N, C-alpha and C positions, 0 to 999 in steps of 0.2 A: 398603460396603466399607472405608472409613476407620476404622470402629470396630473392624476388627480389629487397627489398631496402637494406638490407644490413643483413651478418651474424649475427645470434644471437647463442651464445653459450647456453649451456644446462643450466637451471636454476631451482632452488628451490623455490616453491611458497609457501608461508605461509598464511593462511586465519584465521582472527579472525572474530567473529560474535557475535552481542548480540541477533540477530534474530533466534528465535525458529524455527526449520526445520519441515517440514510436518504439519504446522498449518494454512496454506492458506496466510501466509504474505509475499509471493513471495522471500522467502530466496533463492531459487536456481537461480531467474532472477537476484537478486541482485549480487549474486555470479557469473553468466556469465557475467553481465556488467562490473564488476570490472576487471574479467580476461581479458576479450576482450580489455579495456581501457588499463591495463598493457602491455599485449604482442603487441598491435598495437603500443604503444608507444616505448617499447624495441627494435621493429625491424624497426621504423622509418617511418611508414604508417602514424602515426600522429605526431604532433609536441610535445615536451616537455613544455608546456606553462608556467611553473612556473619558474617566475623571481626571481633573486636573493632578498632576504628580504621580499618576499611574503609568506604569511602561506597557501593560496589556490589558485587554479585557475581552470578555465574550458576551455573546447577546442570549437572550432568554431562549427557551424551548422554542416558544411560539414562533420566535423571530428565526430561530435556525430552521424550524420547519419551512417558513417562507423561502429563506436562502436555498434550501434544499430542492425546493420545486421549481426554482427558477434555474438552478445549475443543471437540473435533469433536462430541463428544456435546452439548455445549452448543449448537453451531452448528445441530445437527440438531432441537433443540427450537424454536430460533428461525426457521430457514429450511426446515425439511422435507427437503429433498434437497441440502444443501451440496456444492461440489468438495473440499472440504478446503483450499484453496489459502491462504484468508484465515488460518486458524488456524495452518497451518504456517508462513508469514510472521511471524505475530506470535509464534511460539514461537522460531523459530531465527533470523529477521533475516535481513539480506543480501539475496540476490536467489533465487529458485527458478523453476525450469523446470518447466511443466506440459504434459504431452503424455498424449493418450488415458488419463487417468486417473492418471497416474504422475507423482510430484512428486520431483525430485530438487534438491538444493541446489547452486547454483554457488559454486564455491570462487574467492578471491582476488578479489573484485568490488569496485572501489573506490566509494566513497560520493559521489553525485552531489548537486550543489545544485541545487535546482529552486525553482519557484514552483507553488504548488498552488492552483487557483483554483475556487472554486465557483459555477457559473453560477446556482444556486438554480432551475433548472428540473426539476421534478419528472419522473420516468420510470419505467417499469415495465421491469425486466429481462425478466420473462416474455413481455410484449408484444413487445420487441425482438427476443429470442431467437426467437420465433414468425415475426416477419417475415423475418429472415434465412433461416429454415429455408425459408418460401415462396418465397424469390428463389431459393434453391439448386434447389428442385422444379421452378420455372417455368423458369429458365434454367440449367441444370446445365453446360451446355458454355462458359459465361460465367463464372460464378460460382465454379466450382471451382478453375480457374486463378488466381482472386483470392486465394482461400484458401490455395493452394499458394504465392503469391507473399508474402502475409502470414506463413507458416510461416518461408518463407525469410528474410524480415526479422527474425523474431524468433532465427534460427540466426545470423544476421550480426551482430546485436547482442550476442548471448551470447560471440562470439567476440572482439569489440572489447572488452567489458567485462572479460573474463578476460586479454586481453593487457594491459590499461592498468597493473594494480598493477606488473608487471615493467618496464614501459617508459612512464612517465608522460610522454609526448608530448603537445603541445597539437595535433598532427595528428588525434587521435582524435575529438575534439569536433566538427569538420565532418562527418565520418561519421554520428557519431550524429544530429546535426542534420538530414542528408538523410534517414535513416532514419525520424527523427520525421515528416517532411513526407511522405514515401512512404505511410508507415503510416496517417497522418490521411487521406489521399486515398482509399486502399483501404477504411477505414472507412466513409468518405461512400459509397462506391460499394456496399456491401455494405447500406446501410440503417440505420447508427446513429449517423449524425451528425445534427447540429441546428443552426439558425441561431444560436443563441446561441454553440455551439461554432466556429462559423465565424468569429463576431465576435471570440471570444476570439484566435483564431489570427492574424486580421487585425491587431489591437491589438498582440499582443507582436510581431509581424514588422515594424510600423511602429518598433520599439525594436531591431530587428537579432535577435530572438529568435525561436525554434523551439519549437511547442507540438503537442501531439495530446491527444484525448480519453483518459481512463482511467476504468475500470469499464465498465459497459454500453453508456455513450454516451446518445445520445437526450436530452440535457442533462446535468444531473450533473457531474462535474468534469472539468478537463482540468489536464496539467501542461506546464509549461515549462522547459526545460534552460538552465540557467546555466553558463557556462564560467567556469573560475577566473579569467579576466580580464575577465569581464563588469564594467563599472563599476557602482559604487554608485549613480550619478545614473541610469544606464539601468534599474537594477533598480527605483527608487524612482518612476521615471516611468511606467514599465510598470504598477506595481503602483496607481499613481494613476489612471491610465486606466480600468485594468479595474475599481477600484472605482466609477468615475464610470459605467461600465455597468450598476450595480446588483451586480456580482459580489463576493464574497467572497474575499480572496488572502492566503495565508501564503507566508513565505519558510521552506523547511525542507529536509530532504535524504531520500535513499533509499538503502538499503544500509546502514541502520543496526543495531546489534544487535538482536537479539529480546528476549524477556522477561527482566527483570533484578529482583533484588532491591535495593531501595534502604534507605539507612538515614535515617530521619527528618531528620537533620543535613544530608543532601545535596538534599533536597528544596527546590525555589524556594520563596521566602516566600509568592507568591499562592496556591501549592498548599496549602502548610500553614494559610493563612488560610481557603483554601475548605473544608477539609477539618474546621478547627476549627468553622466555622459551620454544619455540616451536622448 
């Protein structure tokens, strides 16, 4: 398809990433999105929007849709039957709502600071999903209301997130923290919790922080919400205690922009060094 635009010589592609693979963080989708954007730009299917003197640039909505469609094909090669959520988040960034196979972008969502913790406990999404299905079939009258409640939590969280940019009140954070706690309890009920995730939640709670699993559960990763007024000492103490459990921990944010074209001058020194050594 690309050759319809212009001939592309053979290329070497060098990839550098801070994302751990196989941890439920969408590393394969991030790779697919970046690869699709790079190849589509190289063959002229989409523009190269970086103007002289600019450090970063993004593509038009139409071009992002094309990047996303090719990234989804990459995810199909890797996973077989993906939902399309991970590549959509990687393409557009921000926050998305996924329900019944439909993906919609949430507007005006704030960037939230989080701790991202990898318990390093391996898990199988396929096995976990099968376990949830078995529980629903065995106890439908019990499990379906729990799933309805999880859906209600998602809707309430969406309402809070969309209200925050217009009224950045600190009162929203205790609501999000409560939703984190309730959601985590529900996820344990449906069978996707794990002792390592329980430990993560206990450790962060000892520092006044609230956490929940992310991804498939059964180990993998958890996220911890950081309020704007969370002290640096509390964050560092929580990270120290989490690492003492054998976990790996990063401070990062959610709600950031999606796929972006960077000039080489805007890249961090360690990235440039890693790429030059490849």
